[in-house]
DSSP file (Angstrom, degrees, kcal/mol; ACC not computed):
  #  RESIDUE AA STRUCTURE BP1 BP2  ACC     N-H-->O    O-->H-N    N-H-->O    O-->H-N    TCO  KAPPA ALPHA  PHI   PSI    X-CA   Y-CA   Z-CA
    1    1 A M              0   0    0      0, 0.0     0, 0.0     0, 0.0     0, 0.0   0.000 360.0 360.0 360.0 131.4  107.6  138.5   91.7
    2    2 A P        +     0   0    0      0, 0.0     2,-0.3     0, 0.0     0, 0.0   0.654 360.0  29.8 -75.5 -15.6  106.6  139.5   88.2
    3    3 A G  S    S-     0   0    0      2,-0.0     2,-0.5     0, 0.0     0, 0.0  -0.808  75.5-111.5-136.2 175.2  106.5  136.0   86.7
    4    4 A T        -     0   0    0     -2,-0.3     2,-0.4     2,-0.0     0, 0.0  -0.957  31.5-175.0-111.8 125.7  105.9  132.4   87.4
    5    5 A Y        +     0   0    0     -2,-0.5     2,-0.3    59,-0.0    -2,-0.0  -0.972  11.7 161.0-122.8 133.6  108.9  130.1   87.3
    6    6 A S        -     0   0    0     -2,-0.4     2,-0.1     2,-0.0    -2,-0.0  -0.975  34.2-164.7-149.3 161.1  108.7  126.3   87.7
    7    7 A Q        +     0   0    0     -2,-0.3     2,-1.0     2,-0.1    99,-0.1  -0.616  24.0 171.5-144.1  77.4  110.5  123.0   87.1
    8    8 A L  E     -A   62   0A   0     54,-0.7    54,-2.8    -2,-0.1     2,-0.5  -0.779   8.7-177.7 -96.7  96.9  107.8  120.4   87.6
    9    9 A L  E     -A   61   0A   0     -2,-1.0    95,-2.3    95,-0.5     2,-0.4  -0.829   4.2-172.5-101.7 130.8  109.3  117.1   86.5
   10   10 A L  E     -AB  60 103A   0     50,-3.1    50,-2.4    -2,-0.5     2,-0.6  -0.943  24.5-154.7-129.6 143.9  107.1  114.0   86.6
   11   11 A H  E     -AB  59 102A   0     91,-2.6    91,-2.2    -2,-0.4     2,-0.4  -0.982  26.3-170.1-111.0 116.5  107.5  110.3   86.1
   12   12 A V  E     -AB  58 101A   0     46,-2.6    46,-2.7    -2,-0.6     2,-0.4  -0.914   8.9-171.8-116.0 135.3  104.1  108.9   85.0
   13   13 A V  E     +AB  57 100A   0     87,-2.8    87,-2.7    -2,-0.4     2,-0.3  -0.992  11.7 165.3-126.8 128.8  103.3  105.2   84.8
   14   14 A F  E     -A   56   0A   0     42,-2.3    42,-3.0    -2,-0.4     2,-0.3  -0.995  17.4-146.6-146.3 153.6  100.0  103.9   83.2
   15   15 A S  E     -A   55   0A   0     83,-0.4    81,-3.2    -2,-0.3    40,-0.3  -0.719  22.1-103.6-119.7 159.3   98.8  100.5   82.1
   16   16 A T  B >   -D   95   0B   0     38,-2.4     3,-2.6    79,-0.3    79,-0.3  -0.472  61.9 -79.7 -71.5 154.8   96.7   98.9   79.5
   17   17 A K  G >  S+     0   0    0     77,-2.9     3,-1.4     1,-0.3    77,-0.1  -0.372 118.9   0.7 -60.4 129.1   93.3   97.7   80.8
   18   18 A G  G 3  S-     0   0    0    131,-0.3    -1,-0.3     1,-0.3   132,-0.1   0.616 119.7 -84.8  66.2  11.9   93.8   94.4   82.5
   19   19 A R  G <  S+     0   0    0     -3,-2.6    -1,-0.3     1,-0.2    -2,-0.2   0.837  72.1 178.3  56.1  35.8   97.5   94.7   81.7
   20   20 A A    <   -     0   0    0     -3,-1.4     2,-2.1    74,-0.2     3,-0.3  -0.440  38.1-114.6 -66.6 141.8   96.8   93.2   78.2
   21   21 A P        +     0   0    0      0, 0.0    33,-0.2     0, 0.0    -1,-0.1  -0.399  66.7 135.7 -82.2  65.5   99.9   93.1   76.1
   22   22 A W        +     0   0    0     -2,-2.1     2,-2.1    31,-0.6    32,-0.2   0.720  42.7  90.3 -82.5 -23.1   98.8   95.6   73.4
   23   23 A M        +     0   0    0     30,-2.6    -1,-0.2    -3,-0.3    32,-0.1  -0.464  54.9 169.7 -84.0  75.3  102.1   97.5   73.1
   24   24 A T     >  -     0   0    0     -2,-2.1     4,-3.0     1,-0.1     5,-0.2  -0.358  51.9-102.6 -72.2 163.4  103.9   95.6   70.4
   25   25 A P  H  > S+     0   0    0      0, 0.0     4,-2.5     0, 0.0     5,-0.2   0.890 124.3  54.4 -55.8 -38.0  107.0   97.1   69.0
   26   26 A E  H  > S+     0   0    0      2,-0.2     4,-0.6     1,-0.2     5,-0.1   0.912 113.1  41.3 -62.4 -42.7  105.1   98.2   65.9
   27   27 A V  H >> S+     0   0    0      1,-0.2     4,-3.0     2,-0.2     3,-0.9   0.949 115.7  49.6 -69.0 -48.7  102.4  100.0   68.0
   28   28 A A  H 3X S+     0   0    0     -4,-3.0     4,-2.5     1,-0.2    -2,-0.2   0.887 103.8  57.7 -60.7 -42.5  105.0  101.5   70.5
   29   29 A E  H 3< S+     0   0    0     -4,-2.5    -1,-0.2    -5,-0.2    -2,-0.2   0.756 119.3  32.2 -65.0 -21.6  107.3  103.0   67.8
   30   30 A R  H <X S+     0   0    0     -3,-0.9     4,-1.1    -4,-0.6    -2,-0.2   0.749 118.1  53.6 -99.8 -32.3  104.3  104.9   66.4
   31   31 A L  H  X S+     0   0    0     -4,-3.0     4,-2.8     2,-0.2     5,-0.2   0.910 100.1  59.5 -70.4 -43.4  102.4  105.6   69.6
   32   32 A Y  H  X S+     0   0    0     -4,-2.5     4,-2.1     1,-0.2    -1,-0.2   0.908 106.9  45.2 -59.5 -45.9  105.2  107.1   71.6
   33   33 A P  H  > S+     0   0    0      0, 0.0     4,-1.9     0, 0.0    -1,-0.2   0.885 112.0  54.2 -63.6 -34.6  105.8  110.0   69.2
   34   34 A Y  H  X S+     0   0    0     -4,-1.1     4,-1.8     2,-0.2    -2,-0.2   0.944 108.0  48.5 -62.2 -46.8  102.1  110.5   69.0
   35   35 A I  H  X S+     0   0    0     -4,-2.8     4,-2.6     1,-0.2    -1,-0.2   0.891 107.1  57.1 -60.4 -38.9  101.9  110.8   72.8
   36   36 A G  H  X S+     0   0    0     -4,-2.1     4,-2.3    -5,-0.2    -1,-0.2   0.893 105.6  50.7 -57.9 -39.7  104.8  113.3   72.7
   37   37 A G  H  X S+     0   0    0     -4,-1.9     4,-2.4     2,-0.2    -1,-0.2   0.868 108.6  51.4 -65.5 -37.3  102.7  115.4   70.4
   38   38 A V  H  X S+     0   0    0     -4,-1.8     4,-1.4     2,-0.2    -2,-0.2   0.936 110.0  48.8 -64.8 -46.1   99.7  115.3   72.8
   39   39 A V  H  <>S+     0   0    0     -4,-2.6     5,-2.5     1,-0.2     3,-0.3   0.924 113.0  47.9 -60.4 -44.5  101.9  116.4   75.7
   40   40 A R  H ><5S+     0   0    0     -4,-2.3     3,-2.0     1,-0.2    -1,-0.2   0.903 107.9  54.8 -62.3 -41.6  103.4  119.3   73.6
   41   41 A A  H 3<5S+     0   0    0     -4,-2.4    -1,-0.2     1,-0.3    -2,-0.2   0.797 106.7  52.1 -62.7 -27.0   99.9  120.3   72.5
   42   42 A E  T 3<5S-     0   0    0     -4,-1.4    -1,-0.3    -3,-0.3    -2,-0.2   0.291 126.1-104.7 -91.2   9.5   98.9  120.5   76.2
   43   43 A K  T < 5S+     0   0    0     -3,-2.0    -3,-0.2     1,-0.3     2,-0.2   0.784  82.4 119.0  72.9  32.2  102.0  122.8   76.8
   44   44 A G      < -     0   0    0     -5,-2.5     2,-0.5    -6,-0.1    -1,-0.3  -0.633  60.0-125.1-111.8 177.9  104.2  120.2   78.4
   45   45 A V  E     -C   61   0A   0     16,-2.2    16,-2.7    -2,-0.2     2,-0.7  -0.979  12.4-151.4-128.7 118.4  107.6  118.7   77.4
   46   46 A L  E     +C   60   0A   0     -2,-0.5    14,-0.2   -10,-0.2     3,-0.1  -0.805  17.4 175.3 -89.8 115.0  108.0  115.0   77.1
   47   47 A Y  E     -     0   0A   0     12,-2.3     2,-0.3    -2,-0.7    13,-0.2   0.817  65.7  -2.9 -87.6 -34.6  111.7  114.2   77.8
   48   48 A D  E     -C   59   0A   0     11,-1.9    11,-2.8     2,-0.0     2,-0.3  -0.991  56.7-177.1-158.4 150.2  111.4  110.4   77.6
   49   49 A I  E     +C   58   0A   0     -2,-0.3     2,-0.3     9,-0.2     9,-0.2  -0.989  21.1 131.1-149.7 144.4  108.9  107.7   77.0
   50   50 A G  E     +C   57   0A   0      7,-2.2     7,-3.4    -2,-0.3     2,-0.3  -0.956   8.6 143.0-171.3-175.1  109.1  103.9   77.0
   51   51 A G  E     -C   56   0A   0     -2,-0.3     2,-0.2     5,-0.2     5,-0.2  -0.988  37.6 -94.7 159.8-163.6  107.6  100.8   78.3
   52   52 A V  E >   -C   55   0A   0      3,-1.5     3,-1.0    -2,-0.3   -29,-0.1  -0.634  60.6 -60.1-134.7-166.5  106.7   97.2   77.5
   53   53 A E  T 3  S+     0   0    0      1,-0.2   -30,-2.6    -2,-0.2   -31,-0.6   0.741 129.5  32.0 -55.7 -29.6  103.7   95.3   76.2
   54   54 A D  T 3  S+     0   0    0    -33,-0.2   -38,-2.4   -32,-0.2     2,-0.3   0.437 118.7  27.3-116.3   1.3  101.4   96.3   79.1
   55   55 A H  E <   -AC  15  52A   0     -3,-1.0    -3,-1.5   -40,-0.3     2,-0.4  -0.998  55.5-140.7-159.8 163.1  102.4   99.7   80.3
   56   56 A V  E     -AC  14  51A   0    -42,-3.0   -42,-2.3    -2,-0.3     2,-0.4  -0.940   9.9-161.0-124.7 144.1  104.0  103.0   79.4
   57   57 A Q  E     -AC  13  50A   0     -7,-3.4    -7,-2.2    -2,-0.4     2,-0.4  -0.992  10.7-172.1-125.4 135.9  106.3  105.2   81.4
   58   58 A M  E     -AC  12  49A   0    -46,-2.7   -46,-2.6    -2,-0.4     2,-0.5  -0.957  16.0-159.7-127.0 145.5  106.9  108.9   80.7
   59   59 A Y  E     +AC  11  48A   0    -11,-2.8   -12,-2.3    -2,-0.4   -11,-1.9  -0.993  35.7 153.4-119.5 120.8  109.3  111.5   82.0
   60   60 A L  E     -AC  10  46A   0    -50,-2.4   -50,-3.1    -2,-0.5     2,-0.5  -0.937  46.1-121.2-145.8 162.6  108.0  115.0   81.4
   61   61 A R  E     -AC   9  45A   0    -16,-2.7   -16,-2.2    -2,-0.3     2,-0.3  -0.934  35.1-162.9-103.9 132.4  108.0  118.6   82.5
   62   62 A W  E     -A    8   0A   0    -54,-2.8   -54,-0.7    -2,-0.5   -18,-0.1  -0.767  17.9-109.9-117.3 162.5  104.5  119.9   83.3
   63   63 A R    >   -     0   0    0     -2,-0.3     3,-1.3     1,-0.1   -19,-0.0  -0.603  18.7-128.2 -93.5 149.2  103.2  123.4   83.6
   64   64 A P  T 3  S+     0   0    0      0, 0.0    -1,-0.1     0, 0.0   -59,-0.0   0.666 105.2  55.0 -72.6 -15.4  102.1  125.0   86.9
   65   65 A D  T 3  S+     0   0    0      2,-0.1     2,-0.4     0, 0.0    -2,-0.0   0.316  97.6  75.6-100.2   9.4   98.6  126.0   85.7
   66   66 A G  S <  S-     0   0    0     -3,-1.3     2,-0.3   -23,-0.1     3,-0.0  -0.918  75.5-125.9-121.4 147.4   97.6  122.6   84.5
   67   67 A S     >  -     0   0    0     -2,-0.4     4,-2.0     1,-0.1     5,-0.1  -0.679  12.0-136.3 -90.0 145.2   96.4  119.6   86.4
   68   68 A V  H  > S+     0   0    0     -2,-0.3     4,-2.9     1,-0.2     5,-0.2   0.871 106.2  58.2 -64.0 -37.2   98.1  116.2   85.9
   69   69 A S  H  > S+     0   0    0      1,-0.2     4,-2.2     2,-0.2    -1,-0.2   0.893 105.8  48.6 -63.4 -38.4   94.7  114.5   85.9
   70   70 A D  H  > S+     0   0    0      2,-0.2     4,-2.2     1,-0.2    -1,-0.2   0.919 112.0  49.8 -65.7 -42.5   93.6  116.7   82.9
   71   71 A L  H  X S+     0   0    0     -4,-2.0     4,-3.0     1,-0.2    -2,-0.2   0.945 113.0  45.5 -59.7 -48.1   96.8  115.9   81.1
   72   72 A M  H  X S+     0   0    0     -4,-2.9     4,-2.5     1,-0.2     5,-0.3   0.864 110.2  53.6 -68.0 -35.3   96.4  112.2   81.7
   73   73 A R  H  X S+     0   0    0     -4,-2.2     4,-2.3    -5,-0.2    -1,-0.2   0.923 113.9  43.6 -61.3 -43.1   92.8  112.2   80.6
   74   74 A T  H  X S+     0   0    0     -4,-2.2     4,-2.7     2,-0.2     5,-0.4   0.927 113.2  50.3 -68.8 -46.5   93.8  113.9   77.4
   75   75 A V  H  X S+     0   0    0     -4,-3.0     4,-2.2     1,-0.2     5,-0.3   0.937 115.9  42.6 -57.5 -47.9   96.8  111.6   76.7
   76   76 A K  H  X S+     0   0    0     -4,-2.5     4,-2.2    -5,-0.2     5,-0.2   0.923 116.0  47.1 -68.0 -44.0   94.7  108.5   77.3
   77   77 A A  H  X S+     0   0    0     -4,-2.3     4,-2.1    -5,-0.3    -2,-0.2   0.948 117.4  41.1 -64.5 -48.6   91.7  109.6   75.3
   78   78 A R  H  X S+     0   0    0     -4,-2.7     4,-2.4     1,-0.2    -1,-0.2   0.903 117.2  47.3 -68.9 -40.2   93.6  110.9   72.3
   79   79 A S  H  X S+     0   0    0     -4,-2.2     4,-2.6    -5,-0.4    -1,-0.2   0.878 111.1  51.9 -70.4 -35.4   96.0  108.0   72.2
   80   80 A S  H  X S+     0   0    0     -4,-2.2     4,-2.4    -5,-0.3    -2,-0.2   0.934 111.8  46.1 -64.0 -45.5   93.3  105.5   72.6
   81   81 A K  H  X S+     0   0    0     -4,-2.1     4,-2.5    -5,-0.2    -2,-0.2   0.918 112.5  51.5 -62.0 -42.4   91.3  107.0   69.7
   82   82 A W  H  X S+     0   0    0     -4,-2.4     4,-2.8     2,-0.2     5,-0.3   0.913 109.2  49.8 -61.6 -43.5   94.5  107.1   67.6
   83   83 A I  H  X S+     0   0    0     -4,-2.6     4,-2.9     1,-0.2     7,-0.3   0.935 111.9  48.2 -60.6 -46.2   95.2  103.5   68.3
   84   84 A H  H  < S+     0   0    0     -4,-2.4    -2,-0.2     1,-0.2    -1,-0.2   0.891 116.7  42.7 -62.1 -39.8   91.7  102.5   67.2
   85   85 A D  H  < S+     0   0    0     -4,-2.5    -2,-0.2    -5,-0.2    -1,-0.2   0.863 121.5  39.4 -73.2 -36.9   92.0  104.6   64.1
   86   86 A T  H  < S+     0   0    0     -4,-2.8    -2,-0.2     1,-0.3    -3,-0.2   0.815 125.0  33.8 -85.3 -33.4   95.5  103.5   63.2
   87   87 A F    ><  -     0   0    0     -4,-2.9     3,-2.9    -5,-0.3    -1,-0.3  -0.733  65.1-179.1-125.4  79.8   95.3   99.8   64.1
   88   88 A P  G >  S+     0   0    0      0, 0.0     3,-0.8     0, 0.0    -1,-0.1   0.762  80.4  65.4 -54.2 -27.2   91.7   98.6   63.4
   89   89 A K  G 3  S+     0   0    0      1,-0.3     3,-0.3    -3,-0.1    -5,-0.1   0.646  91.8  65.6 -70.2 -12.1   92.6   95.2   64.6
   90   90 A L  G X   +     0   0    0     -3,-2.9     3,-2.1    -7,-0.3    -1,-0.3  -0.131  59.4 133.5-100.3  37.5   93.0   96.7   68.1
   91   91 A A  T <  S+     0   0    0     -3,-0.8    -1,-0.2     1,-0.3    -2,-0.1   0.761  70.6  54.5 -59.4 -26.1   89.4   97.7   68.5
   92   92 A A  T 3  S+     0   0    0     -3,-0.3    -1,-0.3     2,-0.0    -2,-0.1   0.466  81.0 126.1 -87.6  -1.5   89.3   96.2   72.0
   93   93 A F    <   +     0   0    0     -3,-2.1     2,-0.3   -13,-0.1    -9,-0.1  -0.266  29.5 157.4 -59.7 140.7   92.3   98.3   73.2
   94   94 A A        -     0   0    0    -77,-0.1   -77,-2.9   -74,-0.1     2,-0.3  -0.972  36.6-120.8-157.5 154.6   91.8  100.4   76.3
   95   95 A W  B     -D   16   0B   0    -79,-0.3   -79,-0.3    -2,-0.3     2,-0.1  -0.684  38.3-102.4 -90.6 151.1   93.9  102.1   79.0
   96   96 A Q        -     0   0    0    -81,-3.2   -79,-0.1    -2,-0.3    -1,-0.1  -0.394  37.1-113.4 -64.1 152.3   93.4  101.2   82.7
   97   97 A E  S    S+     0   0    0     53,-0.1    -1,-0.1   -81,-0.1    -2,-0.0   0.900  89.6  42.5 -60.9 -45.5   91.5  103.9   84.5
   98   98 A G        -     0   0    0     50,-0.1   -83,-0.4    51,-0.0     2,-0.3  -0.088  60.9-163.6 -95.0-169.1   94.2  105.2   86.8
   99   99 A Y        -     0   0    0    -85,-0.1     2,-0.4     2,-0.0   -85,-0.2  -0.947  18.8-122.1-161.8 168.2   97.9  106.1   86.6
  100  100 A S  E     -B   13   0A   0    -87,-2.7   -87,-2.8    -2,-0.3     2,-0.4  -0.969  25.1-173.1-120.7 141.1  100.8  106.7   89.0
  101  101 A V  E     -B   12   0A   0     -2,-0.4     2,-0.4   -89,-0.2   -89,-0.2  -0.999   2.3-175.0-138.8 138.0  102.7  110.0   89.0
  102  102 A F  E     -B   11   0A   0    -91,-2.2   -91,-2.6    -2,-0.4     2,-0.2  -0.986  25.9-120.7-133.5 139.1  105.8  110.9   91.0
  103  103 A S  E     -B   10   0A   0     -2,-0.4     2,-0.4   -93,-0.2   -93,-0.2  -0.539  29.3-154.0 -75.9 147.9  107.7  114.1   91.3
  104  104 A V        -     0   0    0    -95,-2.3   -95,-0.5    -2,-0.2     2,-0.2  -0.984  10.9-130.6-127.6 131.7  111.3  113.9   90.2
  105  105 A S    >   -     0   0    0     -2,-0.4     3,-2.3     1,-0.1     4,-0.2  -0.578  24.6-122.7 -75.0 142.4  114.3  116.1   91.3
  106  106 A K  G >  S+     0   0    0      1,-0.3     3,-1.5    -2,-0.2     4,-0.3   0.828 113.2  63.5 -54.5 -32.0  116.3  117.5   88.4
  107  107 A S  G 3  S+     0   0    0      1,-0.3    -1,-0.3     2,-0.1     4,-0.2   0.684 102.4  49.6 -67.4 -16.6  119.3  115.8   90.0
  108  108 A Q  G <> S+     0   0    0     -3,-2.3     4,-2.3     1,-0.1    -1,-0.3   0.315  79.0 106.4-102.1   6.6  117.6  112.4   89.3
  109  109 A Q  H <> S+     0   0    0     -3,-1.5     4,-2.4    -4,-0.2     5,-0.2   0.910  79.9  45.8 -54.5 -50.2  116.8  113.2   85.6
  110  110 A E  H  > S+     0   0    0     -4,-0.3     4,-2.5     1,-0.2    -1,-0.2   0.871 111.1  53.4 -65.7 -35.9  119.4  110.9   84.1
  111  111 A A  H  > S+     0   0    0      2,-0.2     4,-2.2     1,-0.2    -1,-0.2   0.913 110.6  46.8 -63.9 -42.2  118.5  108.0   86.5
  112  112 A V  H  X S+     0   0    0     -4,-2.3     4,-2.5     2,-0.2     5,-0.2   0.915 112.1  50.4 -66.8 -42.4  114.8  108.2   85.5
  113  113 A K  H  X S+     0   0    0     -4,-2.4     4,-2.6    -5,-0.2    -2,-0.2   0.921 111.8  47.6 -61.6 -43.7  115.7  108.4   81.8
  114  114 A R  H  X S+     0   0    0     -4,-2.5     4,-1.8     2,-0.2    -1,-0.2   0.905 111.0  52.5 -62.8 -40.7  118.0  105.3   82.1
  115  115 A Y  H  < S+     0   0    0     -4,-2.2    -2,-0.2     2,-0.2    -1,-0.2   0.933 112.3  43.9 -61.3 -47.2  115.2  103.5   84.0
  116  116 A I  H >< S+     0   0    0     -4,-2.5     3,-1.4     1,-0.2   -65,-0.2   0.914 112.8  52.0 -65.5 -43.0  112.6  104.2   81.3
  117  117 A A  H 3< S+     0   0    0     -4,-2.6     3,-0.4     1,-0.3    -1,-0.2   0.799 108.6  52.9 -63.8 -28.3  115.1  103.3   78.5
  118  118 A G  T 3X S+     0   0    0     -4,-1.8     4,-2.9     1,-0.2    -1,-0.3   0.182  72.6 114.4 -94.1  18.1  115.9  100.0   80.2
  119  119 A Q  H <> S+     0   0    0     -3,-1.4     4,-2.6     1,-0.2    -1,-0.2   0.898  73.2  52.1 -57.8 -45.2  112.3   98.8   80.6
  120  120 A A  H  4 S+     0   0    0     -3,-0.4    -1,-0.2     1,-0.2     4,-0.2   0.935 116.0  40.4 -59.8 -46.6  112.6   95.8   78.2
  121  121 A E  H >4 S+     0   0    0      1,-0.2     3,-1.4    -4,-0.2     4,-0.3   0.910 113.9  54.5 -67.1 -42.3  115.6   94.5   80.0
  122  122 A H  H >X S+     0   0    0     -4,-2.9     3,-1.8     1,-0.3     4,-1.3   0.888 102.7  56.4 -58.7 -41.6  114.2   95.3   83.4
  123  123 A H  T 3< S+     0   0    0     -4,-2.6    -1,-0.3     1,-0.3    -2,-0.2   0.440  88.5  74.2 -80.1   3.1  111.0   93.4   82.8
  124  124 A K  T <4 S+     0   0    0     -3,-1.4    -1,-0.3    -4,-0.2    -2,-0.2   0.681 112.1  29.2 -76.0 -19.0  112.8   90.2   82.1
  125  125 A K  T <4 S+     0   0    0     -3,-1.8     2,-0.4    -4,-0.3    -2,-0.2   0.650 125.8  35.7-112.7 -23.4  113.4   90.1   85.9
  126  126 A E  S  < S-     0   0    0     -4,-1.3    -1,-0.3     4,-0.0     2,-0.1  -0.997  70.7-133.6-140.5 132.8  110.4   91.9   87.4
  127  127 A D     >  -     0   0    0     -2,-0.4     4,-2.3    -3,-0.1     5,-0.2  -0.317  34.0-102.8 -80.3 169.3  106.7   92.0   86.4
  128  128 A F  H  > S+     0   0    0      1,-0.2     4,-3.1     2,-0.2     5,-0.2   0.899 118.2  52.6 -60.6 -45.4  104.7   95.2   86.3
  129  129 A K  H  > S+     0   0    0      1,-0.2     4,-2.6     2,-0.2     5,-0.2   0.941 111.8  45.3 -59.2 -48.6  102.8   94.7   89.6
  130  130 A S  H  > S+     0   0    0      1,-0.2     4,-2.2     2,-0.2    -1,-0.2   0.907 114.3  50.2 -61.3 -41.4  106.1   94.1   91.5
  131  131 A E  H  X S+     0   0    0     -4,-2.3     4,-2.4     2,-0.2    -2,-0.2   0.948 112.0  45.9 -61.7 -49.8  107.7   97.1   89.8
  132  132 A L  H  X S+     0   0    0     -4,-3.1     4,-2.8     1,-0.2     5,-0.2   0.915 112.7  49.7 -63.5 -43.8  104.8   99.5   90.5
  133  133 A L  H  X S+     0   0    0     -4,-2.6     4,-2.3    -5,-0.2    -1,-0.2   0.902 111.2  50.4 -61.5 -40.0  104.5   98.4   94.2
  134  134 A R  H  X S+     0   0    0     -4,-2.2     4,-2.5    -5,-0.2    -2,-0.2   0.915 112.2  46.7 -63.8 -43.5  108.2   98.9   94.6
  135  135 A I  H  X S+     0   0    0     -4,-2.4     4,-1.8     2,-0.2    -2,-0.2   0.921 111.4  51.3 -66.1 -43.7  108.1  102.4   93.1
  136  136 A L  H  <>S+     0   0    0     -4,-2.8     5,-2.6     1,-0.2     4,-0.3   0.932 113.3  45.1 -58.1 -46.0  105.0  103.3   95.2
  137  137 A R  H ><5S+     0   0    0     -4,-2.3     3,-1.5     1,-0.2    -2,-0.2   0.906 109.1  55.4 -65.1 -41.6  106.8  102.2   98.3
  138  138 A A  H 3<5S+     0   0    0     -4,-2.5    -1,-0.2     1,-0.3    -2,-0.2   0.826 111.1  45.6 -60.9 -31.4  110.1  104.0   97.4
  139  139 A H  T 3<5S-     0   0    0     -4,-1.8    -1,-0.3    -3,-0.2    -2,-0.2   0.408 114.3-117.3 -92.3   1.7  108.1  107.2   97.0
  140  140 A G  T < 5 +     0   0    0     -3,-1.5     2,-0.4    -4,-0.3    -3,-0.2   0.806  54.5 164.6  69.4  29.2  106.3  106.7  100.3
  141  141 A V      < -     0   0    0     -5,-2.6     2,-0.4    -6,-0.2    -1,-0.2  -0.669  34.1-134.3 -82.8 129.3  102.9  106.6   98.6
  142  142 A E        +     0   0    0     -2,-0.4     2,-0.3     2,-0.0    -1,-0.0  -0.674  40.9 153.2 -80.6 135.6  100.1  105.2  100.8
  143  143 A F        -     0   0    0     -2,-0.4     2,-0.6    -6,-0.0     3,-0.0  -0.987  48.5-120.3-157.8 160.4   97.9  102.6   98.9
  144  144 A D    >   -     0   0    0     -2,-0.3     3,-2.1     1,-0.1     4,-0.4  -0.951  23.9-147.7-104.8 113.7   95.7   99.6   99.3
  145  145 A E  G >  S+     0   0    0     -2,-0.6     3,-0.8     1,-0.3     4,-0.5   0.757  93.0  69.8 -56.3 -26.6   97.3   96.8   97.3
  146  146 A T  G 3  S+     0   0    0      1,-0.2    -1,-0.3     2,-0.1     4,-0.2   0.832 108.0  35.0 -58.3 -33.3   93.9   95.4   96.5
  147  147 A Y  G <  S+     0   0    0     -3,-2.1    -1,-0.2     1,-0.1    -2,-0.2   0.345  89.0  96.8-107.1   5.0   93.2   98.4   94.2
  148  148 A V  S <  S+     0   0    0     -3,-0.8    -1,-0.1    -4,-0.4    -2,-0.1   0.908  99.8  17.5 -65.7 -42.8   96.6   99.2   92.7
  149  149 A L              0   0    0     -4,-0.5  -131,-0.3    -3,-0.1    -1,-0.2   0.547 360.0 360.0-110.5  -8.7   96.1   97.3   89.4
  150  150 A D              0   0    0     -4,-0.2    -2,-0.1  -133,-0.1    -1,-0.1   0.448 360.0 360.0-111.1 360.0   92.4   96.8   89.0
């Protein structure tokens, strides 16, 4: 085959360190477009992004020649520096070390977008830990609950 063709769709979830509530509406409305620029600069496509005070969820298309870990290292490093530069009062801001990533079928695209868009309403009923554990289980991910959030 003369070319490489792919459709690598990912749902990525990552949290602030200690799940501290740093993502105010003022921060989020400026941070999310910035993260979109980072993903584009890394040759990905950010389809949707959202979250609440303590975590971010992204739906994106990624490239077959790049590692997700490299993308997430870059997203976190650049966005953390941007937050520190843009919001000097948030000098203590940091992302949690890890992240969760799930493959998404193109047929589930609209469901994932609705899920991300509904984060504020969703988290009136379910906290981040319960949500993440539920998603991990739904995707059949093996994990030790002791280490999921810390």
